[in-house]
C-alpha positions in Angstrom: -4.5 -202.2 -0.8 -2.3 -199.6 -2.7 -3.1 -196.2 -1.8 -0.6 -193.6 -3.0 0.7 -190.3 -1.4 0.4 -190.8 2.3 3.7 -190.0 3.8 5.1 -192.5 6.4 5.1 -191.4 9.9 8.0 -191.6 12.3 7.4 -194.4 14.8 4.8 -196.3 12.8 7.3 -199.3 12.4 8.4 -202.3 14.5 10.2 -200.1 17.1 7.3 -198.0 18.1 4.9 -198.8 20.9 2.1 -201.0 19.6 -1.3 -199.3 19.6 -4.5 -200.9 20.5 -6.8 -201.2 17.7 -10.3 -202.4 17.0 -11.9 -203.5 13.8 -15.4 -202.6 12.6 -16.6 -204.0 9.3 -19.5 -206.3 8.1 -17.2 -208.6 6.0 -15.3 -211.3 8.0 -12.8 -211.8 5.2 -12.0 -208.2 5.1 -11.4 -208.0 8.9 -9.3 -211.1 8.7 -7.0 -209.5 5.9 -6.6 -206.4 7.8 -5.8 -208.2 11.1 -3.1 -210.1 9.2 -1.8 -207.1 7.5 -1.4 -204.9 10.6 -0.2 -207.7 12.9 3.4 -206.5 13.1 2.3 -202.8 13.5 -0.5 -202.7 16.1 -2.3 -205.0 18.7 -5.7 -205.9 17.3 -7.7 -205.9 20.5 -11.3 -206.8 19.2 -13.6 -206.7 16.1 -17.2 -206.4 15.4 -19.6 -206.9 12.4 -22.7 -204.8 13.5 -23.2 -201.4 15.2 -24.4 -203.1 18.4 -21.6 -205.4 18.7 -19.3 -202.6 18.0 -20.6 -200.2 20.7 -20.6 -203.0 23.4 -17.2 -204.3 22.6 -15.3 -200.9 22.1 -16.7 -199.7 25.5 -15.3 -202.9 26.9 -11.8 -202.9 25.3 -11.3 -199.2 25.1 -8.7 -199.2 22.1 -6.6 -196.3 21.2 -8.2 -196.2 17.6 -11.0 -198.0 15.9 -11.1 -198.8 12.1 -14.6 -198.0 11.2 -16.5 -199.1 7.9 -19.0 -196.6 6.7 -21.7 -198.9 5.4 -23.3 -201.7 7.5 -26.7 -203.2 7.1 -27.8 -201.9 10.5 -26.7 -198.2 10.3 -22.9 -198.0 9.7 -20.1 -196.0 10.9 -22.2 -192.9 11.8 -24.4 -194.8 14.1 -21.3 -196.4 15.9 -19.8 -192.8 16.4 -23.1 -191.5 17.5 -23.3 -194.3 20.0 -19.9 -193.8 21.6 -19.0 -190.1 21.5 -21.0 -189.1 24.5 -19.9 -191.9 26.9 -16.3 -192.5 25.5 -15.1 -189.6 23.9 -11.4 -190.6 24.4 -11.4 -193.3 21.8 -10.4 -192.0 18.3 -12.0 -193.2 14.9 -10.4 -193.8 11.5 -13.1 -194.6 8.8 -11.8 -197.3 6.4 -14.1 -197.7 3.7 -14.4 -198.7 -0.1 -16.5 -195.4 -0.7 -14.8 -192.3 -1.7 -18.2 -190.3 -2.0 -18.1 -186.7 -0.6 -21.2 -187.3 1.3 -19.9 -190.3 3.2 -16.5 -188.5 3.9 -18.2 -185.3 5.3 -20.8 -187.3 7.3 -18.4 -189.4 9.1 -16.2 -186.4 9.9 -19.2 -184.4 11.1 -20.0 -187.4 13.3 -16.6 -187.5 15.0 -14.2 -189.4 13.0 -10.5 -188.2 13.0 -10.0 -189.3 9.5 -11.0 -191.1 6.5 -8.9 -193.5 4.2 -10.1 -195.9 1.3 -9.5 -199.6 1.2 -6.9 -199.2 -1.3 -4.4 -197.9 1.1 -1.3 -200.0 1.8 -0.6 -201.8 5.2 2.2 -199.7 5.9 0.4 -196.5 5.1 -2.7 -197.7 7.1 -0.5 -198.4 10.2 0.9 -194.8 9.8 -2.6 -193.3 9.6 -3.6 -195.1 12.6 -0.5 -193.7 14.5 -1.3 -190.2 13.4 -4.8 -190.5 14.5 -3.9 -191.8 17.9 -1.4 -189.0 18.0 -4.3 -186.4 17.7 -3.8 -185.6 13.8 -6.6 -185.8 11.2 -5.8 -188.1 8.4 -7.4 -188.2 4.8 -6.5 -190.1 1.5 -5.3 -187.5 -0.9 -8.2 -186.7 -2.9 -10.6 -186.8 0.1 -9.3 -184.0 2.0 -10.5 -181.4 -0.6 -14.1 -182.6 0.1 -13.9 -181.8 3.8 -12.1 -178.4 3.3 -14.6 -177.4 0.9 -17.6 -178.4 3.0 -16.3 -176.9 6.1 -15.1 -173.7 4.4 -18.2 -173.1 2.7 -20.9 -174.1 5.0 -19.4 -175.3 8.1 -22.8 -175.8 10.1 -24.8 -177.0 7.0 -26.2 -180.6 7.1 -25.3 -183.0 4.3 -28.7 -184.1 3.0 -30.2 -185.0 -0.4 -33.9 -186.1 -0.4 -33.4 -188.3 -3.3 -30.3 -190.0 -2.1 -31.8 -190.5 1.3 -34.2 -192.8 -0.2 -31.4 -195.3 -0.9 -30.0 -197.8 1.7 -26.3 -197.7 2.4 -25.8 -200.9 0.3 -27.8 -199.4 -2.7 -25.5 -196.3 -2.7 -22.3 -198.6 -2.7 -23.9 -200.6 -5.8 -24.8 -197.3 -7.5 -21.5 -195.7 -7.1 -19.6 -198.8 -8.5 -22.2 -199.1 -11.1 -21.8 -195.5 -12.4 -18.0 -196.0 -12.6 -18.5 -198.6 -15.3 -18.3 -202.0 -13.1 -20.1 -205.0 -14.4 -22.5 -206.7 -12.1 -19.8 -209.3 -11.5 -17.3 -207.0 -10.6 -19.5 -205.2 -8.1 -20.5 -208.5 -6.6 -16.8 -209.4 -5.9 -16.0 -205.8 -4.7 -18.8 -205.8 -2.2 -18.7 -209.6 -1.3 -22.3 -210.3 -2.3 -23.9 -212.4 -5.0 -24.5 -211.3 -8.8 -28.2 -211.8 -8.0 -28.1 -209.4 -5.0 -26.4 -206.7 -7.2 -29.3 -207.1 -9.7 -31.8 -206.8 -6.9 -30.2 -203.6 -5.4 -29.9 -202.0 -9.2 -33.7 -202.6 -9.4 -34.5 -201.0 -6.4 -32.4 -198.0 -7.2 -34.0 -197.7 -10.6 -37.5 -197.8 -9.0 -36.8 -195.4 -6.1 -35.2 -192.7 -8.5 -37.7 -193.3 -11.2 -35.0 -194.0 -14.0 -35.0 -196.7 -16.4 -31.4 -197.6 -17.2 -27.8 -197.5 -15.9 -26.8 -194.6 -17.9 -29.4 -192.3 -16.3 -28.3 -193.6 -12.9 -24.6 -192.7 -13.9 -25.5 -189.2 -15.0 -27.6 -188.9 -11.7 -24.5 -190.2 -9.6 -22.1 -187.9 -11.5 -24.1 -184.8 -10.8 -24.2 -185.5 -7.1 -20.3 -186.3 -7.1 -20.9 -189.8 -6.0 -18.4 -191.4 -8.6 
């Protein structure tokens, strides 16, 4: 994790009160890494790998901040937000995702997240972001803030929808985004913690759903939608 441009926040270090944080991500290795890196800054009070687990365990622990992945097999971060915001509006959510696509950022913010940072962020910057969210601030990785400002300034009540994009599963979107950035299948597999064979299956499904014949057409399609 090596995000740039996020200013440190006073009180985010060892002398500050330790915030209670909950982790939601479907990759156990990633959760373990975040837990280890944040151990000096916060108290991790729980974790979950599915939407159902997250809703139940967050309600039981009532953390100060939830670190929330955007894409998970059973619905992802938006489903967690929608399941929690009516009954526990005091819980604050910070999205932490590999995705930096505009529709993911805007969708999570509309659903109630207080911020959105990418998984390239450094441990110290992540700790600072968590404290800012706990204090009521909105936090974004540098290039993502523009997506939110543009969306809410231009069409504040407009839904984020794309019929073609909506055909794709969350995992297919992640694979498509990395493919469009020039990643090889092996690199995509490593980034998403899946097998190369699974990457090939997702690419085949995307090509079929979008009625395209090769990755170059997919790359152009993704670029047109600002997915890259």
